N, C-alpha and C positions, 0 to 999 in steps of 0.2 A: 902580434895579430897578423893574420894572413889575408889582407884585403886584396880584392881585384883592383886593377889599374884605375877604373872609373871611381870606385869608392875611395881609393887612396887619394886621388886627386880632389874629390869633394871634401873629404875629411881634412886634407891639408889646407884647402881654401878656408874652411871654418876656423881651423887653428890659427891661421895667419890673420884672418878677420878679427878674431878675438884679441890677438896680440896688438893689432893696430888700433883697437878701440878699448883698451884697458880702462881708461878713465870713465867712459860711458857705463861700463859694467859696474864699477864701484858706486855709481850714482843710481843704480837700479834701472837704467834704461836699456832693456834687453831687446827692444825691437827697433831696428834702424830704419827710419823713414826712407832713407836713400835706397834701400833694397826693394821697397814696395811703394814707390811714389804714387801720389794721387789716389790712395786707397782709403775710402771712408770706412770707419769702424763697422758700421752696419753691413757693408758689403762683405767684409771679411767674415763676419759672423753668419751672414746669409749663406756664403759658400760652404763654410765648414760646420755650422751648427744648427741647421734648420731642416725642416722636412723637404725643402726644395734643393737639398744637397745635389751637387753635380760633380761627378768624378772628373769630367773633362775640364770644368772650371778650376777644380782643385789642382789638377795636373798642370794646367796653364799657369796658375799662380806660383806653384812650386818651381816651375821652369824659369819664370821671370826672376825669382829670388836667386836661384842658382847662377843664372847668366849674369845678373847685375853684380852679384858678389864676386864672381870670377873676373869680370872686367875691372872692378874696383881694386881687387887684390893685385891684379896684373899691373894696373896703373900705379899703385902705391909702392910696389917693390922695385927697386933698381934691378936691372937685368943681372947684376953680379951677385945679388943677395939670394941666398938659398935657405929654405927652411925644410930640412929633411926629417927632423925628429919632432914628433908630436905624439902625445899619449892621451887617451880618453876612452870613451865607451859609446857604443851605439845604443840609441834609445828608440823604442817602437811605441807609437801611439795609435790606438784604434779610436779615431774621433767619432765613430758611430756609437761607441759605448759611453760617451760622456754623460755624466750624471748632473752636471751643472751645480755641484755642491760647493764649488770654489775652494774646497779644502786644499788641493795642491797649490792653488794660487796663493792662499794665505800662508801655507807652510814654507813656500819658497820665495817669499817677499816679492811676488809678482813675476817670477820667472815663467811659470805656467800662467795662462790667462784663465778667464772664467769658463772657457770651454775645455780646460785641461790641456791645451795645446802649447807645446814649447815655442819659444820665439823663432821667427822665421830666419833669423841670423844663423841658426844652427841646422836648418833643414838640409837634407841631402837627397831626398827622394820619396816616392810613394809607390806602393805595390798593392795590387788587388788580388785577393785570394777568395774565390767564390764571390760572395756578396759583401765581403768585408774589405775595407780599405785601410791600409796601414801607412802612417806617415813616419819616416825615419829621420833621425837627427844624429849628428855627431856632437858629443858633449866632451869638450876638452877637460882635462884633469882639474883645473881650477874650479870647475863648476860641478863636478861629480857629487861632492858631498851635499851641496845645495839641492841639486836635482833629485838625489836619492831620498831626500825628505818628502818630496812630492810623490815619488814612486811608492814609497812605503805607506803613504796615507790614501792612495788611490782606492776608493771603495770598490769600484768595478774592475780593478786591475787592468784598466785600459791604458796604463802607462807602464811599460816594462823595459828592463835592461835586457839586451840580447847577449847571449853567451858567445855567439859567433856573429860575423858580419852579415848584414842583409844581402840577399841576392835580388837585385832589382832589374 
């Protein structure tokens, strides 16, 4: 995969984060509170899943996740440790097309939430095209099969695998 430097760094951080938190993933805890501290569930849903949607608030929230994860990964790894190899896929989510069916949530044992949004632990960015807003995530290989179940059952096809890396 030919990722640009920023996307490579973001995907690497997600891969390391997943490795550092393997036990949490096995317990079905896909959303780390430490990445979005002091966030009420209704606030998250208001930002991403309501008629009062704000792209500026969404971008700010995604930025907080990325910066918090980057700092925590840097803190967790000794300076001599390197993680150069990681494999996975880019996922695109159009949260404005959410149907609230909860089918992807059920099919993926809670990986996707009731808004069909993947966990913030995996977010790498957001892009606006016209009036549509796309959330991008990096899905490391251990989660590809699980996430694919959600992609396949997405009624509105608002969750898609990308064939190439996103340009954000």
